N, C-alpha and C positions, 0 to 999 in steps of 0.2 A: 093556464100554465100546466105543462105536462108534469105529472107527479114524478118525483125522483125514483130511480130504480132501487131495488132492495139493498144493493151494496151501499149506495149513498145514504139510504135511511139507516143502515146499520152503523155507519160512521157517525151519523148525527146522533143516534141513540147512545153510542159509547161516549161521545163528547158531553152530551147532556148529563149523563149519569156520573161523570168523572168528578172526583173531589178536588182534583188539581189539574193544571194544564198537562196535555199529553204529547209525546213525540209521535212521529209517524210510525215508528217501530212499535211503540206501545199500543197505538190504535190497531195496527196490523195484527198484533198478538190476540186481539179480541175478535176482529172481523175476518181474519184469514186472508188468503191470497186475493189480490186485486190492486187496482191503482188508487191507493189511499190519497195520494197527492191530488189527483184529478178530482176525486170525490170532495176533498176539502175546498178546491177551487169552485166546484159546482155549488157547494153549500154557502160559501162566502158570497157568491153572486146572488143566490136565492135569498139570503138574509139582508142584502144591501138595502138600506133605507128603512129597515124595520126597527122595532124597539130594542132588539138584541141582535147581535151579530157574532160571527165566528172570526176570531182574530189570531194572528200569529205573534207570539212573544218569544223571540230567539228561535229556538228549534222546536218550540212547543205550541200547541193549539188549544184554544178554549172558547167557550161562550162568554160574551161580555155585554153588559148593558151599553147601548149606543151612547157615544160621548155626549150628544146633545140632550140626552134624557137623564144623565147621571145626577143632575142637580135635584131631580124629583125624589131621589132615593136617599138623600142625605139628611133626612129627618132624624132627630135624636130618638132612637127606639129603646134606649136603655131604661129599664124600669128602676125607679128609685129604690135604693136599698134602705129598709127601715131597720135600724139596729135597736136592740133592747138597751136599757140603761146599763146593764152589765157589759154589753158589747161596746158601748161608747166609752165606758170607764176603762175597760181592758185595752181598747185601742189607744186611748190617751196615755195610759201607763206605759205601754210598749213604745209609743212615739217619743215620750219624754225621757224614758229610762233605758232604752234599748242598748245592748241586748239584755233581755231579762228572761228568767225562767218562770215557769208556772207558779212555783212556790213564792218567788219574789213578787209576782203580780198579786197573789192572794194576800201576802203580808202587807202590801201597800193598800189594797182595797179593804182588808180586814175581814173578808169573807172568802169562802171557796168559790171557784168558778167552775162551771160545768165544761166538760170537754167540747160540748157543742158550741160554746161561745168562741173558742179559738178556731174551731172548724169553720164557722161562719165567716170569720175574718180572713181565713186563708182562702176560702172559696171565693170571696170577694176580690182576692188578689192583693189585699192591703197589707197582709202579714205573711211572713215566711219564716221557716226554721233558719236559725243562724248559728249552727254548730252546737257544741256541748260544753257546759261549764266544767273546767278541770277541778272538780271537787268530788268527794265520794258519791257514787251513784251516777256521776256525769249527766246531770239533767239537761234536757234539751232547752236551748235558748230561742227566743223569738225576737224578730226585728221587723220594722216596716219595710215595704218594698218600693220599687220605682213607681209601681202603679198607684201606691198611696200618695206619693208626691204629685203625680199627674192628676189624680182625681181631685185633690184638694188644692191644686194650683200652687204648689210650693216648689221653689227651685231646689231647696235642700231643707233638712231638718232645722237649720238655723233660722228658717223663716216661720217656724211655729210660734204662735202668739205666747207672750209671757203672761205672768199673773196679772200685771197691770192692764194689759190688753184685754184679757178675759173679763176682768172686773169692769172695765170701761164699756165693754160690749154687753154687760148684764148676763154673762154666761156662768157666773158662779152662784151657787145656791146661797140663800141668806144664811144658812148655818155655816157654810164655808167662810163667808165674810165675818160672821161672829167669831169663829175660831181664829181668824186672822187678827181681829181686834183683840181677842183674848191674849194671843201671843205677843202682840205689840204693846199692850198696856202692862207696865211693870208695877204700877202703884194703884191699880183700880180696885184690887181686893175682890173678895167673893161677890159682894153686892154689885160691884161694877161689872163683873163678868156675867152675872145673871141678867142684869138689865141690858147688857150688850147683846146677849143672845135673844132676849125678848124683843129688842128693838129691831133685830134683823128680821 
């Protein structure tokens, strides 16, 4: 096969390096005067039957994986995100109490949270700023995002598990269960409370 001329190669290089599909005018701005349309037709023919091809989408052109090869690239490449306990607790508080401020999160957890914890949750796309509380200082509030619902397979926050669901799934710490029993028992007395905690 005869190697393409330099103009065709230039069009190929511009398309290959482009971050988004390009119009003919955008390609021409890079490669200068010449028959860009003819070069695209040449490249389309040259790439026919290969693993990638040049395709037209509306008035824009781009490289694209061959349709019959696309299934090979649909593996899940997402690396699992491992959250710290602080991250998990912070995410849960936001999900169940949103919108909440940082001070409110800390009041519920009983300890301060590092700025990095919220940064990690926002970088994951699960938490987003949700305006400011209309109180002195106007602190920033946080809420869960659409990506949070998608990642955890929830149609809405109403689908979040309740306390009974979490208990049934074994996701509550023994100490949490003990405190639940402590609150539920009105006549257990101090001895009953201690034995309940030890039993948990």
